C-alpha positions in Angstrom: 58.2 24.4 -20.6 56.4 21.1 -20.6 58.9 19.6 -18.1 58.4 22.5 -15.6 54.6 22.1 -15.8 55.0 18.3 -15.1 57.2 19.1 -12.1 54.6 21.5 -10.7 51.9 18.8 -11.1 54.0 16.2 -9.3 54.7 18.6 -6.4 51.0 19.4 -6.0 50.2 15.7 -6.1 52.8 15.0 -3.5 51.6 17.7 -1.2 48.0 16.6 -1.6 49.0 12.9 -0.9 51.1 13.9 2.1 48.2 15.9 3.5 45.8 13.1 3.0 48.1 10.6 4.7 48.8 12.9 7.6 45.1 13.5 8.0 44.4 9.8 8.0 47.0 9.2 10.6 45.4 11.8 12.8 42.0 10.2 12.3 43.1 6.7 13.1 45.5 7.5 16.0 42.8 6.2 18.3 41.1 2.9 17.6 37.8 2.1 19.3 36.9 -1.3 20.8 33.9 -3.5 20.1 31.0 -2.2 22.2 32.2 1.4 22.2 29.4 3.9 21.5 30.3 6.7 19.0 28.5 10.0 19.1 28.3 12.3 16.1 27.7 16.0 15.9 25.9 15.8 12.6 26.0 18.2 9.7 23.6 21.2 9.6 20.2 19.9 8.5 16.7 20.6 9.7 16.5 17.2 11.4 19.9 17.4 13.1 19.3 21.0 14.3 15.9 19.9 15.6 17.5 17.1 17.7 20.2 19.5 19.1 17.6 22.2 19.9 15.7 19.9 22.3 18.4 17.7 23.9 21.6 18.2 25.8 24.8 16.1 25.7 28.0 15.4 27.5 30.3 18.4 28.1 27.8 20.9 26.7 28.0 19.4 23.2 25.1 18.7 20.9 25.0 15.2 19.5 22.4 14.3 16.9 23.5 10.7 16.2 25.1 7.6 17.7 26.0 4.0 16.9 27.7 0.9 18.3 31.3 -0.1 17.3 31.8 -3.7 16.1 35.2 -5.1 15.0 34.8 -8.0 12.6 37.8 -10.2 13.4 36.7 -13.1 11.2 38.3 -11.5 8.2 42.0 -11.8 7.3 42.3 -8.1 8.0 39.9 -7.1 10.8 37.5 -4.4 9.9 35.8 -1.8 12.2 32.1 -1.1 11.7 29.5 1.0 13.3 26.0 -0.5 13.6 23.7 2.5 13.3 20.1 3.4 12.4 20.0 5.9 9.5 16.9 7.1 7.6 17.7 4.3 5.1 17.4 1.7 7.9 19.7 -0.1 10.4 23.0 -1.0 8.8 26.7 -1.7 9.5 28.9 1.2 8.2 32.6 1.1 7.9 34.1 3.1 10.8 36.2 5.2 8.4 33.1 6.2 6.5 31.3 7.1 9.8 34.2 9.2 10.9 34.5 11.2 7.7 30.7 11.7 7.2 31.0 15.1 8.9 34.1 17.1 9.8 34.9 20.4 11.4 36.7 23.3 9.8 40.1 21.5 10.4 38.8 18.4 8.7 38.6 16.5 12.1 35.7 14.1 12.5 33.0 15.5 14.7 32.9 12.2 16.6 33.2 11.4 20.3 33.8 7.9 21.7 32.2 6.5 24.9 33.0 3.2 26.6 30.8 1.1 28.8 32.1 0.9 32.4 34.2 -2.1 33.3 31.5 -3.5 35.6 29.3 -4.0 32.6 31.8 -5.4 30.1 30.0 -8.7 30.2 27.0 -7.1 28.5 28.9 -6.2 25.3 28.9 -9.6 23.4 25.1 -9.9 23.8 24.6 -6.2 22.9 26.5 -6.7 19.6 24.4 -9.8 18.8 21.2 -7.8 19.6 22.3 -4.9 17.4 23.2 -7.3 14.5 19.7 -8.7 14.6 18.3 -5.3 14.0 20.3 -4.7 10.8 17.8 -4.4 7.9 15.0 -3.0 10.1 13.4 0.3 9.1 14.1 3.6 10.7 11.7 4.7 13.4 10.5 8.1 12.2 7.8 8.1 14.8 10.1 7.5 17.8 7.8 4.7 19.0 9.2 2.0 21.2 6.2 -0.3 20.4 7.0 -0.9 16.7 9.8 -3.0 15.2 11.6 0.0 13.9 14.6 1.8 15.4 16.1 5.3 15.6 19.8 5.6 16.5 19.6 5.8 20.3 16.7 3.4 20.4 18.9 0.8 18.7 21.4 1.2 21.5 18.7 1.1 24.2 17.4 -2.2 22.9 20.9 -3.7 22.6 22.4 -3.3 26.1 21.0 -5.2 29.0 22.5 -6.1 32.4 22.7 -9.6 33.8 19.2 -9.3 35.2 17.6 -8.4 31.8 17.2 -4.7 32.6 18.0 -2.0 30.1 21.4 -0.4 30.9 20.5 3.0 29.6 17.6 5.0 31.0 14.7 6.6 29.1 13.2 10.0 29.8 10.0 11.7 28.8 10.7 13.1 25.3 10.3 16.8 24.8 10.3 18.7 21.5 10.4 22.1 23.1 13.3 24.3 21.9 15.6 25.0 24.9 16.1 28.6 23.9 12.5 29.6 22.9 10.7 27.3 25.4 8.2 26.7 22.5 7.7 23.6 20.5 10.5 23.6 17.9 9.2 24.6 14.5 11.2 21.9 12.8 9.5 19.3 14.9 6.1 20.7 14.2 6.7 20.4 10.5 8.3 17.0 10.9 5.3 15.4 12.6 2.8 17.2 10.4 4.4 15.5 7.4 4.1 12.1 9.2 0.5 12.8 10.0 0.9 12.0 13.7 0.8 14.0 16.9 4.0 15.2 18.5 4.8 12.5 21.2 5.6 15.1 23.8 6.1 13.4 27.2 6.3 9.8 25.9 9.3 7.7 27.0 12.3 7.9 24.7 16.0 8.2 24.6 18.5 10.5 22.8 22.2 10.4 21.8 22.8 13.2 24.3 21.1 11.3 27.0 23.2 8.2 26.4 26.4 10.3 26.3 25.6 11.5 29.9 24.9 8.1 31.3 26.6 7.1 34.6 27.3 3.7 33.0 29.4 5.3 30.1 32.7 7.1 30.1 33.7 9.4 27.3 37.3 8.4 26.5 38.2 10.1 23.2 37.0 12.9 20.9 38.4 13.5 17.4 37.7 17.3 17.3 
């Protein structure tokens, strides 16, 4: 009786391990390069929903977050990181953790990979150095270009420059109007009331969706 129970436990453990290994192979079948920009369809929260409600993204998707891939080849075994701006501040996150932060019903990461066009490859080394310098900075809850804080797409905006010193990615007047209701999104009203500042409607800004649609970027892979 005890032996049969142990066999069942071992079988279950084997199935679980095999499923995990297979899932990991699916996740890592594509490996990004340094300088790639990864876009995330974030989990359902008031903030993520608010971003999706007022922005549009590549291929009709709704990205609420993005970051820059950096491969640290100084280590014996190179490690892949994503430099990103989270509410906790700007940090370097292991790529595997970034991928598995939010998944779809089939356990696939809700992540899309974009690559800078070849003509701008020269901008990548400097972009990585610029992004590294921002690590440790506070999150920019006010979406204000004039402070020394950064939200996710703002970090990318201030990282990439062409050879003439111009920003590669374009800004647009920000809007907090829900695309369906054509009214200021309720989540944003509450968000800015808590901050005690006016909604920066019409001020220049940049979103993950806006970057994903840039003519200087090509979407090359999606995990879901």
